[in-house]
N, C-alpha and C positions, 0 to 999 in steps of 0.2 A: 430185553425191549422195553423201552419206555411204554408206559400205558398210556392209550389215549384219554383226554381229558372229556370227562361225560358232556353230556349235550343235551339239552331240552327236548321234550316231545314235540313241542310246537316248530322248533329250529330243523330236529330231525326230518319232521314230515314235510316242511317247507323245503327244505334242501332236496329231499327226495322226490318232492312233487315237482320242484323246477327241472330236475335230471330227466324223471321219465317223462313228463310233459314235452320237453323239447324231442327227446327221441320220438315220442309217439306222435307228435305232430308233424315231425320230418318223414317218419314211415308212412304215416297217412297220406300226408301229401305227396309222397313218392308214388305210393299206390294207387292213390286216385288219378294222378296225373298219368300214369301209366295205363290204367284201365282205361280211363277217358279218352286218352288219344288212342288206344286201341280199338275201342269201340267206335270213336269217330271216323278212325281209319277205314274200319268195315263199313260204316254206314254211308261214308263217301265212296267207296269203292261199289258197293250196291247199288247207290244212286247213280254214279257213271255208267256202271255196267249197264243199268235200265234206260239212260239216257242215250247211249250207244245203241243198244237193240231198238229203241225207238227210232234213232236218226238212221239207222240202217235199215229199217223197215220202210220208213216214210221215203228214203232216198233212193231206194232200188229202183223205181223208174226211171229216175234221172240218171243213174248210172247205166242201167240197161240201154237208154237211148242216147248215152254220152251227152249229156244236156247239163255241162259245167254250169251256167249261169241259173238254171232252176235249182241245183244242188248248193251252189252258193247262198242263194237266197234262203233255202230250207236252212241251211248253217248257220244264218244271220239270225233266224228266227229262234233256233235251238238255244244259241250262244246268249242271247238277250235274255231268256227264261231262266236257264239252266247253270249261269256262271260258268260257262265254257272259256277256255284259255287257247287251247290248240285243238284242231282237228284235223286229221289225214285221211284221205280216202285212197286205197289202193286197187288196183285192177286184180282179175285173177291170175295174174302172172306175178303179183308181188310189187309191181310197179307203182309208184306214187301217181295218182291221177290227178288228185287235187289237195291244195293244202291251205287251211286257214290259221292265222294266229293273230288275235286281237292285239292291239298296240298296248304296250305298258302306259300306265297313267302315272307313273311315278314311283318313288322310292319303296312306298308301302305295297304297291303292286308287283313289284319286283322280289319283296322280301316274300309276300304269300306266296308267289309262285316257286319261290326257291325253297320254303317250307314244304310246299306240296310235293315238290320232287324228292324232298329228303324223306318225306313220310310214306309216300306213294312212289315204289319205284318203277312201276309198269303203268302204261296208259290202259284205259279200259278200251276193249274191242270188241266187235260184233261183226259177224260175217253177213253177207246178202246174197240169198239163194243157198242151196243144199247140193251136195254130192257134184254130179256132172254137170249142173244148173247154176253152179257157184260163180259169182259175179265179182265177188272182191271183199274188202272188209273196210271197217271204219274203226279209226284209234284216234281217241280223245282224251284230253286232261283238262281239270277245273283250274280256276284262277287261284284256288287255294284260301280265299278270303275266309271261308266259314270255318277252316281250319285255325288260320292264324286269330281269326275273331275269338274261337273257343280257347285256345292256349292263352290268349291274353286276360279273357275274363276269368279263366281258371286261376291264373297266377295272381291275379288281383283277389279273387275271392280266398284263397289260400293264406294270402299274405293278410289281409283282413282277418280271417279265421284265427290264424296265430297270434296275431296282434291282440284281438279280443281276447282269446284264451288266455295268452301270457297274463294280459290286466287282471283278469278274473283269479287266476290263479295265485298272482301276488296278493291280492286283496283277502281272498278265501284263506290262503295259508296261514296268515296272520291270526286267525281266529279259531285255529285248531285247538280241540280239545280232547280230554281221555274219551268221552263218549262219541267221539267223531266216527271211531271205526266202523260202526254197524251201517249206517247209510253210505259210506264210501264203498261197503264189501257189498251191500246190496246193489250199489249203481254198477260196479265190476261186475258183478253177476250178471246183470243185464246186457252189459257190453258183450260179455262173451256169448251169450245167448243170442243177441242179435247177428254178432259176428259169425257164429257158427251155422245159425238157420237162414242168414240172410232175409229175415222177415222183419221190414221196416215199422209194422203196425205195433210194436211193442212199445210202453210208453214207460218212463221214470216214475215211482210213485213219490209223492210231495214228503216232503222232511221239515222236521221241526227247526233245523238249523237253518237259517237264512242263506248261509254262503251254498250250503249243499242244494237246498231248494233251489236257487238260482242256476247252479251247475246243472241240475236235473232238467229244468225248463230249457236251458241250453241245448242240453242232450237231445230231448225231445222235439225241439224246434229243428236239429240237425237230421233226426230221424223223419221228421214230417217232410222235409225237404228231399230226402232221399227217395222217401216213398212217392212223393210227388215226381221227381224226375222219373223213378221206375215205372209209373204209372204213364208218362209221358212217353217213354221208350216203347212200352206195350201198345200205346196208340199208334204210335209212329211206324211200329212192325205191322200192326193190323193195316193201317193206310198202305203201305208198300205192298202188303199181301192182295189187298184189293184192287191195287193198282195194276199188280201183274196178272190177277185173275182178268181185270178189263181188258188188258193188252193180248191175252191169249184169246180172250173170246172176239175180241176186233180181229184178230189175225185169222180166225176160222168162220166168221161170218160174214154175208153180203151186207154192205152198210146200207145200200136202198130198202132192202127187204127184209133184213134181219135173219134170212134162212141161211143154213150152212152154205159155204160156198164149195169151189171146185177141190180145193186142198182137203177140206174137211170130209166130203162126200168122198174122195179116195180112201182116206184114212177109215171111214166107217165102212164102207163097202168092203174092203179088204178083210176088215176084223169080222163080218157078217158071214162073208163066202167061208173064212177059217172054220168058224163054229158049225156051220153048215157042213163043210167038208168032213168034221170030225163026228157029226151027229148023222151023215148020209141023209141031210134034207136038201129044200129047195131053196134057192132064193130068187125071186121075181124083180125085175126092175123097168119101168116104166120111162120110155123118152118122151118129154111134152115139149111141143112147140107152139106157140100161139099163132093164129091165123091172121094175116092181114094186119100183123104190128105194125111194120114200116109205113104202111097206108095210114094206120090212124095217128102214128108219131109226126109224120110229114105233114098231115092235114091240120092236127090239133094242139101241136107242139110238144116239145120234151117233157113238159110239166104234166102233161096229160099222159103221155107214156110212161113217165115213173108211176103217176096215180094208178094207171091201169095194172102195173107188175106189183104194185103194193096190194091192190085189192087181189088180184089173182092169187099171190102167195097167200093172203090171207084165207081166202075161199080154198085153196089145196090143203092148207092145215087141217080146215074143219072137216074135209072129205075124208083123209085117210085115218087109219086105227093109230091108236096109242104107239102100237109096237112099230108102225112103219116109220119113214124115214124120207124128208122132202128137202132137197136142195136146189138152188140156182146154179147155172153154170156158166150163166151170162148171158147178156141181151135178152131175148123172149124161150129162152130155153131151159126147163126144169128137169129134174128127174126125181122118181119117186122109188125108193127100195122098199118092199115087202118082205117081210120076214116074222115069223119064221116061216113054214111050210106053205107055199101057194099052190094053189090049184085052179082049174079053170073057172069053178064058180067064184072064186074069191076074186080072180082078174074081172070077171064080168059084173060083181057087185061094186068093185073098186070103180070101174069106167062109169057105172050109171051113176055113182056119188059124184065123182069129178063132173059128168055132164050136167046133173041135177044142180051142181052148186055153181056152174056157169050160165045156167038159164036165164038168170035175173040181169037185165041189163046193168052196165056199169056207169056210174054217175061220174063225170070228168070235172075238174076245176073250174071250167067255164060254166058248168051247168046243164051241159048237154049229155046224153045218154046214149051208148054205144052197146051193142051186142058183140060179143066175143066168142069165138069158137077155137078148140085146139086139136091138133092132131097127134095121135099118140103111137108109139111102137114099141114092143114088149119082147124081152128076152129074159129066158130062165137059165139060172145055173143048177146044174153042171149040163144041161142038155144042149145049150148052145154057145156057152164059155165057160172057161174055168179060170180065167182071172178077171179082176175089177175092170181093167182096161179093156179086154175083150168083151165084156158083157156089156159094156155100155156100147162100144163099136157096135156092136148086134143089134141092142135096142134102137140106137140111131139109125141103122140100116132099116130096120123094119119101119121107123117113123116114114123115112123118106118114101118107101114103099106105100105106106098109108097115104101120104100126099099124093102120090100118082092116082090112087083111088079116088080122091077127093078130098076137100078140105072137111076137118070134123071127123075124119075116119080114124079107124084103129087096127092094128096089123101087128101079127106077132112074126119074130124073126125066123126066115126059111134059111137054111143053110146053102141051097142050091144057089142063093143068089150070090155067093162068092165066085161062083163058076160062070154065071149068066149075065150077072149085072157088074157093076163097078167095084173096084177093091174098097171094101169098107174101111180099111185103114187110111183112105184118103178124106172119109167124111168127118165131118166137124164133130165135136162135142166129146169125143175121146179123151182118156187120161194119158198123159206120157209116163 
């Protein structure tokens, strides 16, 4: 076997650097492209799911009342803000009820949409309603511009990085010397540490060799960019988490008064009743109806009615205990859940605090002051009902009995009313 000709250290390192550099750059480029595309796909999927849920929540009334113009107007608003290309609305039977597709603006738009279909095979969907109250679902796709833009910039960045790195390798490899091994080994050790720990705050130490020092600076710049990108991704994650929390809160609270709404009341009351059942405790529920609210609303206007409801909500919050729960059912109807165990003395103290809070006149936006009164009905678990819906119906019936006694009255549920009065299931205020 013919022996190979000896080769100088500089040439050997230069050839080895070229081969290793090319292979490493291709591997890193492929890895970064795959990871970046995966992360962007997940982000785009989560974003579109959030948009789909928001559109389903906002468009539920339009679907419920079969108002296609209102739904189309809502979709136009979402499409303008969220870069949506296609939206399909299906009814509860799975039949397409409404379809929207933004017209293509050219070959770039078609390319972006095709790329989006290739990356994300399924559209983002969200249902409207739940269980037996299911109204339908919404399916949508983005226009893919953000995905295409990312891939273009990523390709340019990778090409630029590879070009700059190739130039640096060509220049630095010509200045290799025997004492070059130590700084190279130190840099390689740092690379392994960053790769294994995924901690981009590490930095390469300065070197006496100009070429190695420049390579260290480039590596530190790359680490800084990666660290910055990691910070941005964490910040974006926090923003999405806050947006999800805000959306969840908005779905469970009344937009006017900020109080828990009917759905949140049902969840809370069911949980409280379950805890009370396990502990053999009692739960009290007070149904509150404002007297003469329609008269005040008609006389002073809806703005005055809204201001009155907001003020009443504030005063009710101040009147109850920290362990109690107040919610707005709708209109001028409110519910207070007293927990844990309640007795007649606590009920008397609660009604006294509520009446005392309402003794002061309420100043309306037009400067006029009005005095308000409320009628209250009370029911207790488990004496009067054993479910959340039954407890609300019983308290509602007690409130109607109190109204018959006169405005500003308070009454407790009497089971005999089911036989001598009207059917409590026909009264408003109950939960289905």
